[in-house]
N, C-alpha and C positions, 0 to 999 in steps of 0.2 A: 420388576418394572417400578420405576419411581415416578411420582407425579412432579413434573417440573413447570415452572413459569419462566418465560423469557421476556424481559422488559426492553423493547426496542428491536426493530426489524431491519436495521441497517446491515452492512457487510457482516459484522460479527454477530449480531443477534440473529439474523435470518440463518446464517451458516450453522451456528450453534443449535438453534431450535430444530432445524431440519435434519442435522446429523444425529442429534440425540433421539429423535423420533425414529430414525433408521436403525439406531441401536437398540430399539424396543421400549424406550421410555414413553410415558404419556405426557405430551408437550402442549402447553398453550402459550402462544406468542401474542404480546400486546404491543399496540403502537397507538399514537394519538391521531394519526392520519387515517380517517374513516375510509377515503377512497383507496389508500394503499392497502387497508386490511381487506377491503372488498376484492381487490385485484388478487391478492394472495389467496383468498378463499376460493378463487376460480382457478388457481394454480398459475397465475401469471407473475413471472419474476421480471423486475424492471432493471436488474443489474446483469452484467455479463460475468458469469462465474461458471466454470466447467462442472457439469453434472448437477448443479444446484436445482434447475428445473425438474430434472428426472427425479431427485430424492424428495422434492417438494410434492410432486404428483403422487409418489409412493406413499408418503405420509398421510396425505388427504384421503387416498383410497383406503388405507388401513384403518383410518379413523382416530389414529393416535397423535395426530398433528392438527391443532386448530388455531385460528386467529381471531382476536377480539379487539375491541376499541377500549382503551383505558387499562391502566395498570392494575388497579384495584380489583377489577372483575376477574383478572387472570390468576391472582394469587390466593383466592379463597380456600382452595383445597390443596394448594401446592406444598409439597414437603421441602423443596429446594427452589429459590428464586434467583434468577441470574439477571444482574443489572447490566445491560448492553447499551447504554445510552452514550450520546456523543460527549466528549471531554475536549471541547475546542481550546486552541492555544490563545492566551492572552497576549497583549502587546509586549509584556515583559518576559514571555516565554513560558510562563506558568500555566498549568492546565485549569481550565474553568470547570469547577465541580457543580455549578448550578443545576445542570441536568440531573446529576446523580442525586443531589439533595432533594430536588423536586420529585423525582421518582420515589425516593425513600419515604418522603413525607406522604405521598399518595398511597403507599401500600401499608404504612405503619399499622393502622388499626385493622386492616383486612387480613393481615397475615395469620396463619394458623398458629396455634400454640406450638412452641418449640420449632418453628420453621428455621431454616437456614438460608441466609440471604448472601449471595455470591457477587463480588465485584469482578466482572469479567472484562469491563472497559479498562483501558490503560489509565491508571489513576496515580496521583502523586503518593509518595510514601507517607503513611499515616492516614489513608483515606478510609480504611476500615473503622477507625475510630470516629471519623466524620459521619459515616452511615450510622454507627451505633448511636451517636448523640442525636441524630435526626429521628431514628426509629423510636427511641426511648422504650424499648422492649427488652427487659432484662432476660426474658426467656428465649429471645432470638439470638442465634449466633451469626456473626459475620465473618466471611471467608474470602480470602483473595485467591482467585484462579485465573491468572493473566492469560490471555490469548496470544498465540504465535502463528497466526493465519496470514499467509501470503496471498494477496489478491491475484486471481488467476488460477490459483491452485489451493484455494481455501478448504475445499472439501477433502482433497487428498491430505492436506496438512492435519486436518481434524482426525481423519481415520487412521493415519499413520504418522503420528506425532513423534518428534525426537524425544520429547519429554512432556510430562504434565506436572505443572507446579502448583502446589496448594499450600496456602499460608493461613494458619489459625492457631490461636493460643489453645483452643479447645480441641484436643486431638481426636475425639469422637466425631465432631463435626467435620474436621479435615478428612478423616477416613471415609465419612459418608459421601463427600463430594468426590474424592478419589475413586470411590467404588463406582461411580457413574461410568467411568471408562474401562471397567474391568474387561469387557468383552473384546476390547482392541489390544489388551495387554501391553500398555505403554510403560516406560520408565517413569516412575512417580517420585517426585521430590515433595516431601512434606516438611515445611519449615514454618517460621513465624511470618506474620503478615508483612512487616517491613522488608524482610528479605525477598519474599515473593514479589512484592512491588518493585523492588530494586532490580531483581532479575530481568524483568521485562525491559526496563530502560537501559540497563547495561548491555543486554543482547543487541538491541537496535543500535545503540551507540557504537558498539564494537563492529557491527556490520557496516555502518556508515563509514567507520574508520578504515576498514579494509578497502572500501570502494574509493575513498578519497586518496588513500595510499597509492592504489593502482593508477589512478589518474595523474598523480604527481610523478610516478615512475614513468608513465607514458610520455609526459612532458620531457623528462630526461632522455628517454629513448629517442625522441624526435631530434633532440640536440646532438646526440653522439652517433646517430645513424643505426641504432638498434631497432629490433622488432619487438614491441611490447607483448605480442601474443607468445612468441617464443620464450621471452623472459618469464611470463607468468606460468607457462608449462613448466619451465625449469624450477621455479620456486614452489609450485604447487605440488610436486612430487615429495617434498619435504613434509613428512607426516605431522610435524609440529606446526605447519602453516596450512596445509590442505588446499584443494583446487577450487573450493566454492568461493563465489564473490571476488574473483580475480579477473573479471572482465572489464577493460576500460570502456568508458562511455561518455555521454555529454554531461554527466553529473547525475547525482541521485536525487529522487524526490518521492512523491507519494504521500499518503496521509499519515504515515508512521515515522519515517526515519528523521525528517526535519523536526517534526513536532516533539518527538521523544528525545532527540539529541539536545534540543534547546531546553526542554523541561529538565532534563538531567543536569544541564549546565546551570539552570536556576536552582535546582535542588542543592547541587554542589556549593554554590555561592551562599545559599542559605545556611549550610552546615559549616561554613567557614573555610571551604577548600577552593582555591582559585584553579579551576579545571582548564588550564591553558591548552592542553593537548586536545581536548574535545572542541574548544574554541577555534583551534586551528583546522580541525577536520571540517567544521561548518565553513570556515573561510575558504579553504581550498576548493570546497564545492561551489561556492559563489564564483570563484575565479575560473572554474571550469566552464561555466555558462559563458563567461566573457571570452575564454580561449576559443570555444567552439564558434561563437558568433564571429570572432576575428578571423577564423579559418575561412568562414563563408564570405566575409568582406574581402579577403585576400583573393579568393577564387573569383570574385566578381570583378576583379581588376584594381582593388584598393579602395573603392568606394561603393557604398550600398545606396546612395542617392539615386532614386528612380530605377534601380536594379530590380529584377523580378527573380525571387527565390521560390522554388518549389520544395515544399516540406513534406516528406513521408513520415507520418506518425505524430499524433497530438497527445495521446494518453501517456501517462508516466511510465507505463511498461506495457508489454504485449499481453494479450489474453484477458484484458480488463477494459472497461469503458471509463475508468476513473481518471479525471483530469486534475485532480487536486495535486498542487505543487508538482506539476509535470515539468521536468527539464526542458522538454520541447517548447512549452509555452513560455518558460522563462527566456529561452533563447529567442523565440519569435518576437517577444516584447522588445528585445534589444535590437533586432533586425528593423522592426517598424520605426523605433526611435531614431534609427540611422537613416531613415528615408526609404527603406526597401518596400516593395510590393510583395506580399506573401500569398501564394496559392498552395492549399494544403489538401491532403487526403489522409484519412484514417478510417479503417474498416468499421469503427463504431461511432463515427461522427458524421451525420448526414447533413447537418446544418449548424449555424452558429448556436452555441449553447453557453450556459454559464461557465465563465473562465476563460473562453476563447475570445480574443480581441475582435471587435466588430469589423475591424479593417481587413481581416484574413478572408480570403475567397476560398469557400470550401467546395471541393469536387468529389464526384461519386466514383472516381476511377484513378488508380495511381498513375497512369500514362496521361490521362487528361489533365491533371494537376501540373504536369511538367510543360504543357504547351506554352511556347514563348518564353520559357524561363532561362535566365542566365546561368543559374546555379541550381543544382538539386542537393538537398540536405536530407539525409536519412537520420531521424531523431528518435524513433521508437522501433523496437526489434521485432516487428511483425514478420512472421516467417514468409508471409505472402510476397513481401518485397524481394525475397531472394530470387524468386522465379519470374520476375518481370524481365522481358527480353530487352536488352540495352538497345537493339536496333529499333524497337518501337519507340523508345524514348527519343533516340537520335532523330527520328523522322519528325518530331513535333517540337523538340527543344531547340532554343536558339543557341545556347552555350554548350560546352562540352566539359563541364566541371562538376564532379560529384564530391561532396563532403559527407563522408560515411561516419557519422557520429557514433555508430554501433559496431564498426568493423564487420558488418553483416554481409554486404555484397561481395561476390567473387571478384576480386581486384583484377585478375588477369583477363576475365571475360569482358569487363567494362573497359579496360584499356585497349583490348583487341578491337572493340567497337569504336574506338576513337576518343574515349573519355579520359581526362585526367582524374584519377581517383585519389583523394586525400582522406586517410583514415585517421584514427586516434593512435598515437604512439608508434607510428611507422615512418 
């Protein structure tokens, strides 16, 4: 058992702390929000994440998971400290390290002798040096251990990782961090800090590239009369390509892909490389938002002025309540700008909240959201939507057009109920 401190209890920090406690380590999690700390001490999780509440309760019962206010008080006896604080994107695409630097300054004097500090947040290449400079502790080793957690399946990703990446010039420190994961027997890559930090950016940028490629192929399929789903099955069986991330959609979003792709673009430019390929990936994604909004416009008869559009799904993906950089919201903003009235339903959004335009009418039921609508748009892949009876929608909806931005609904069933079903790449 190793004594760990986790600084920050957002998606990454809370998942990391709870899961390390589940693996048997002694974990203290710190946050600056006293109310949030109090809720966590009571076992209350404010984010939607599968199994997170279950493992949080387990750690509290076992006594090896605790929550405190303030980073300094959390690190006093810690052997290894994980920095899991926000790294928001600046206007130029670069990552803002002010939270990382502030947390490092706060813990500098409180760290135990020869403690290890780990950058878990996604940070620019060279950030271990930034932390070392702020700490001014020659006895403390700084390690890069990037996270690869997908929202909605973060616990499973932590417990069954594809790989664990550890970057440090001090091999003993790298091995100590890697050893924390021994009980789940992952594939471990030990490398230098710059390589570890680049791996995270490169991985997300490559996944974003696959998604943009699929949506570009979907546009071609629509032009030539092919079915993108069949095309993706056909190329996915090629072992060099694989079947993951080959589903077309309304565009990609979330807290990682956009931020990390733009950050890597900034890093590339700073290193003297004009990364036109990645710039194209980002541009194709923006175009996809326009394409889906245009599909909805055409379904409404060619104009969205005073048209009513029902939207199913607001979060950037299913199984999470995260609205950050949601493709659905990007498309909704385009609909509103064109004069549409938007009625929306999402299982995790009960009322207008940060990120959702105030003009959107929020409803507590999928069918209710379609009342009087000219067009229904499916923009998040919540499985619940598959099982909504099209007859129930037909009874309240004014129009008979569905734009299925996730190719989620059964096309034949909806067509049989009298709807025109417009998918992506079909």
